[in-house]
BALUM-412699 format. One line per field, with one value per residue: residue in three letters; residue number from 1; x, y, z of N, C-alpha, C, O in turn. Coordinates in steps of 0.05 Angstrom, whole numbers. Each point is the difference from the previous one (the first is absolute). Layout:
<rs>
aa <- ALA  ... .
i <- NUM  ... .
n_px <- X  ... .
n_py <- Y  ... .
n_pz <- Z  ... .
ca_px <- X  ... .
ca_py <- Y  ... .
ca_pz <- Z  ... .
c_px <- X  ... .
c_py <- Y  ... .
c_pz <- Z  ... .
o_px <- X  ... .
o_py <- Y  ... .
o_pz <- Z  ... .
</rs>
This chain:
<rs>
aa <- UNK  UNK  UNK  UNK  UNK  UNK  UNK  UNK  UNK  UNK  UNK  UNK  UNK  UNK  UNK  UNK  UNK  UNK  UNK  UNK  UNK  UNK  UNK  UNK  UNK  UNK  UNK  UNK  UNK  UNK  UNK  UNK  UNK  UNK  UNK  UNK  UNK  UNK  UNK  UNK  UNK  UNK  UNK  UNK  UNK  UNK  UNK  UNK  UNK  UNK  UNK  UNK  UNK  UNK  UNK  UNK  UNK  UNK  UNK  UNK  UNK  UNK  UNK  UNK  UNK  UNK  UNK  UNK  UNK  UNK  UNK  UNK  UNK  UNK  UNK  UNK  UNK  UNK  UNK  UNK  UNK  UNK  UNK  UNK  UNK  UNK  UNK  UNK  UNK  UNK  UNK  UNK  UNK  UNK  UNK  UNK  UNK  UNK  UNK  UNK  UNK  UNK  UNK  UNK  UNK  UNK  UNK  UNK  UNK  UNK  UNK  UNK  UNK  UNK  UNK  UNK  UNK  UNK  UNK  UNK  UNK  UNK  UNK  UNK  UNK  UNK  UNK  UNK  UNK  UNK  UNK  UNK  UNK  UNK  UNK  UNK  UNK  UNK  UNK  UNK  UNK  UNK  UNK  UNK  UNK  UNK  UNK .
i <- 1  2  3  4  5  6  7  8  9  10  11  12  13  14  15  16  17  18  19  20  21  22  23  24  25  26  27  28  29  30  31  32  33  34  35  36  37  38  39  40  41  42  43  44  45  46  47  48  49  50  51  52  53  54  55  56  57  58  59  60  61  62  63  64  65  66  67  68  69  70  71  72  73  74  75  76  77  78  79  80  81  82  83  84  85  86  87  88  89  90  91  92  93  94  95  96  97  98  99  100  101  102  103  104  105  106  107  108  109  110  111  112  113  114  115  116  117  118  119  120  121  122  123  124  125  126  127  128  129  130  131  132  133  134  135  136  137  138  139  140  141  142  143  144  145  146  147 .
n_px <- 1880  -20  -11  33  10  -27  5  35  -9  -25  23  23  -24  -11  30  6  -30  6  31  -12  -28  23  17  -28  -9  30  0  -31  11  27  -19  -22  26  11  -32  -1  29  -11  -29  18  18  -27  -13  31  -5  -33  29  -34  14  -39  -10  24  -2  -36  2  19  -26  -29  17  7  -37  -13  22  -15  -36  9  15  -31  -21  22  -4  -37  2  24  -21  -29  19  12  -30  -9  30  -17  -27  34  21  -32  -9  29  -16  -35  -1  -12  29  37  -3  4  42  23  -7  20  44  10  -4  35  37  1  7  44  22  -11  31  17  -43  3  0  41  -26  23  -22  -30  12  5  -37  -21  14  -10  -41  -8  15  -11  -34  -40  -19  -14  8  -41  34  6  44  3  -14  -18  -13  30  31  -16  16 .
n_py <- -318  38  22  22  41  34  20  28  42  26  19  38  38  21  25  42  32  19  33  40  26  26  38  35  24  31  40  29  24  35  37  27  29  38  32  26  34  37  27  29  37  33  29  31  31  26  23  -6  -42  -20  1  -32  -38  -25  -29  -39  -28  -25  -37  -35  -25  -30  -40  -30  -24  -35  -37  -26  -29  -37  -32  -26  -35  -36  -29  -29  -37  -32  -28  -33  -32  -26  -14  -10  -36  -14  32  -8  -31  12  -38  29  2  24  43  11  1  38  33  -3  11  43  15  -7  26  39  -2  -1  39  21  -17  30  13  44  -8  -2  36  -36  -38  -9  -16  -44  -25  -3  -30  -44  -12  -6  -40  -43  -5  1  -30  -28  21  18  29  -31  -6  -33  -21  20  28  33  -16  11  41 .
n_pz <- 2978  8  -38  -20  16  -10  -41  -6  13  -28  -34  8  3  -38  -22  15  -10  -40  -3  14  -26  -29  16  6  -37  -14  20  -13  -37  7  16  -29  -24  21  -1  -37  -1  22  -22  -30  17  12  -32  -7  31  -16  -25  -28  6  7  44  18  -24  9  34  -11  -23  21  18  -28  -8  31  -2  -30  13  27  -19  -18  27  8  -32  -1  29  -12  -28  16  18  -29  -16  28  -2  -33  33  27  -17  29  30  33  29  25  -24  -32  -34  7  -8  -44  -17  7  -30  -40  -3  -6  -42  -26  4  -22  -44  -13  0  -38  -28  -29  4  10  -45  16  -7  13  -8  32  40  1  3  39  31  -5  14  44  15  -3  -29  21  28  -31  -38  3  3  32  7  -29  37  -36  31  1  28  41  -2 .
ca_px <- 17  -14  -18  16  9  -23  -8  19  -2  -23  8  18  -16  -17  18  10  -21  -5  22  -3  -21  11  19  -16  -13  20  7  -23  1  23  -9  -19  14  15  -19  -7  23  0  -21  9  21  -15  -15  19  8  -20  -12  10  23  -10  -9  23  10  -18  3  27  -3  -16  17  19  -14  -5  26  7  -17  10  24  -9  -13  22  14  -18  1  25  -2  -18  14  20  -15  -11  22  9  -21  7  7  -15  -10  23  11  -19  -16  -29  -4  9  -19  -24  4  -1  -28  -14  8  -12  -28  -4  5  -22  -24  4  0  -27  -15  -26  -9  8  29  9  -1  26  0  -15  15  23  -10  -5  26  15  -13  -2  20  27  14  2  17  8  29  9  3  -23  4  -3  -28  -18  -28  -6  8  -20  -26 .
ca_py <- -19  -10  -21  -24  -11  -12  -24  -21  -8  -18  -25  -13  -10  -22  -23  -10  -14  -25  -19  -9  -21  -23  -13  -14  -23  -21  -12  -17  -24  -16  -13  -21  -22  -14  -17  -23  -18  -13  -21  -21  -15  -16  -21  -20  -17  -20  -11  -26  4  7  28  18  14  21  22  13  19  23  14  14  23  21  12  17  24  17  14  20  22  14  17  22  17  15  20  21  16  16  21  18  17  18  18  28  14  -13  18  9  -22  -14  12  -6  -28  -16  5  -15  -28  -3  4  -24  -20  8  -6  -29  -8  11  -16  -27  2  5  -25  7  -20  7  4  25  -3  10  4  24  24  1  9  29  13  -2  16  29  13  -10  14  29  8  -24  -1  22  -4  10  28  17  -1  16  -3  8  -22  -21  11 .
ca_pz <- 14  23  -9  -5  26  13  -14  5  28  3  -12  19  22  -10  -5  26  15  -15  5  28  1  -15  18  20  -14  -5  26  7  -17  9  25  -7  -13  21  15  -18  0  26  -1  -17  14  20  -15  -11  22  6  -25  -10  -19  -27  0  5  -24  -8  20  -4  -23  10  19  -16  -13  20  7  -23  1  21  -10  -19  16  15  -20  -5  23  -1  -22  10  21  -13  -14  21  9  -21  -7  4  -25  -21  -21  -17  -15  -16  -22  4  -7  22  22  -7  5  29  8  -7  19  26  -1  1  28  16  -5  13  29  9  -5  -11  -19  -27  -2  -12  -29  -9  -29  -6  7  -18  -26  2  3  -25  -21  4  17  -4  -21  5  22  15  4  16  29  15  8  -23  -9  16  -6  -28  -18  -1  -7 .
c_px <- -15  -19  15  8  -22  -8  20  0  -24  6  18  -15  -16  17  10  -22  -7  22  -2  -21  9  19  -15  -13  20  9  -21  0  22  -8  -19  13  16  -18  -8  23  2  -20  9  21  -13  -14  19  9  -20  -12  14  23  -9  -7  24  11  -18  2  27  0  -15  17  21  -12  -5  26  9  -17  9  24  -7  -12  21  16  -17  1  25  -1  -18  13  21  -14  -11  22  8  -21  8  5  -17  -9  23  10  -19  -12  -29  -5  8  -19  -27  3  -1  -29  -16  6  -13  -30  -6  3  -23  -25  3  -2  -28  -18  -28  -8  9  30  5  2  25  0  -15  16  25  -8  -4  26  16  -12  2  24  28  15  4  20  12  30  11  3  -24  2  -5  -28  -17  -29  -6  7  -21  -28  -5 .
c_py <- -13  -22  -26  -13  -13  -26  -23  -10  -18  -28  -16  -12  -24  -25  -12  -15  -26  -21  -10  -21  -25  -16  -17  -25  -22  -13  -19  -26  -19  -15  -22  -24  -16  -18  -25  -20  -15  -23  -24  -17  -18  -23  -22  -19  -22  -13  -26  5  7  29  19  13  23  24  14  19  25  17  17  24  23  14  19  26  19  16  22  24  16  18  25  20  17  22  23  17  18  24  20  19  20  21  29  16  -10  19  10  -22  -12  17  -7  -29  -18  2  -15  -29  -6  2  -25  -23  5  -6  -29  -10  9  -17  -27  2  6  -24  6  -21  6  4  27  -4  13  7  25  26  2  10  31  15  0  18  30  13  -7  16  30  7  -23  -1  22  -7  12  29  20  0  17  -3  6  -22  -21  10  -1 .
c_pz <- 24  -8  -4  26  14  -13  5  29  4  -12  19  24  -8  -4  26  15  -13  5  29  2  -15  17  21  -12  -5  26  10  -16  9  26  -6  -14  20  17  -16  0  26  0  -17  13  21  -14  -11  22  5  -26  -8  -19  -28  -2  2  -25  -9  20  -3  -23  9  18  -16  -14  19  8  -22  0  22  -9  -20  15  15  -19  -6  23  1  -21  9  21  -12  -15  19  10  -21  -7  2  -26  -24  -23  -18  -17  -20  -22  6  -7  23  24  -6  6  30  10  -6  19  27  1  1  29  18  -3  13  30  11  -4  -10  -21  -29  0  -13  -30  -12  -30  -9  5  -17  -28  -1  2  -26  -22  4  14  -8  -21  6  22  16  6  17  30  15  8  -22  -12  18  -10  -29  -20  -2  -6  -30 .
o_px <- 4  -3  -10  -2  3  -5  -9  4  2  -9  -4  5  -2  -7  2  6  -6  -6  5  4  -7  0  7  -1  -6  3  6  -5  -4  6  2  -7  2  8  -2  -4  5  5  -5  0  8  0  -7  6  8  -18  21  3  15  2  -2  5  10  -1  1  12  8  -1  5  12  4  0  11  10  0  3  12  5  -2  8  10  -1  -1  9  7  -4  3  9  0  -6  12  5  -13  -8  9  1  -5  12  9  -4  -6  -16  -14  -6  -12  -19  -11  -8  -16  -18  -10  -10  -19  -16  -10  -14  -20  -12  -6  -22  -19  18  2  12  -17  13  -1  10  8  1  8  14  8  4  11  15  4  2  17  23  21  17  11  8  24  -15  -12  -20  -3  -5  2  -5  -17  -12  -1  -19  -21 .
o_py <- -23  -20  -21  -24  -22  -20  -22  -23  -20  -20  -24  -23  -20  -22  -24  -21  -20  -23  -24  -21  -22  -24  -23  -21  -24  -25  -21  -22  -24  -24  -22  -23  -25  -22  -22  -24  -24  -21  -23  -25  -23  -22  -23  -23  -21  -17  -7  22  13  12  23  24  21  23  24  21  22  24  23  21  23  25  22  21  24  24  21  23  24  22  22  24  24  23  23  25  23  22  24  23  21  16  17  23  2  -8  8  6  -11  24  -17  -13  -19  -19  -11  -13  -20  -15  -9  -14  -18  -9  -9  -16  -14  -6  -11  -18  -8  -2  -11  -14  -18  6  12  -19  22  20  14  17  22  16  13  20  21  13  15  25  18  9  11  17  4  -10  1  -17  19  14  24  10  -3  -14  -13  -1  -14  -15  8 .
o_pz <- 6  15  8  3  11  14  5  6  15  12  4  8  15  9  4  11  14  4  4  13  7  -1  5  13  5  1  10  11  0  2  12  6  -2  7  11  0  1  11  7  -2  3  10  -1  -6  10  2  10  -11  -15  -22  -8  1  -8  -9  4  1  -7  -1  7  -2  -7  4  5  -6  -4  5  1  -7  2  7  -3  -4  6  5  -4  0  9  2  -5  5  8  -19  -13  -2  -23  -23  -23  -21  -21  2  18  13  6  13  19  10  9  18  17  10  14  20  13  9  17  19  11  12  22  11  10  -11  -16  21  -12  -9  -11  -8  -19  -17  -7  -12  -19  -14  -8  -15  -19  -2  -2  5  -7  -5  21  21  5  10  -9  0  4  -22  25  -19  -12  -21  -21  -2  -9 .
</rs>
């Protein structure tokens, strides 16, 4: 039982830290988009009548992106609050999906030159893990199950 608890606690910590960095990244993106919108509004005030429709389309696109980022931020904040019972509620398949999302966010926030190879890890997971223990709850998996 102790091994399961330690393993699930480590997963909770990793998911929570990834969500926090993801939340910070989304907040930063919203601020940057808002700055771009402010520049567009200023530019529209001094532009010719021919340029205004093009700037208006760009402004609408940026506004739509901000709304999407705000929705993503709300979702991340809700997920962060639900971490307390994560190991009792999630199956390994669900935890894997969260892990993949967390890795994608982590790689984007670090702005590294390479991307997270999602397809490679999905292939390995599907081939070796999903059928065997993927549908089991995290609390019901211990070291012997993965050896």
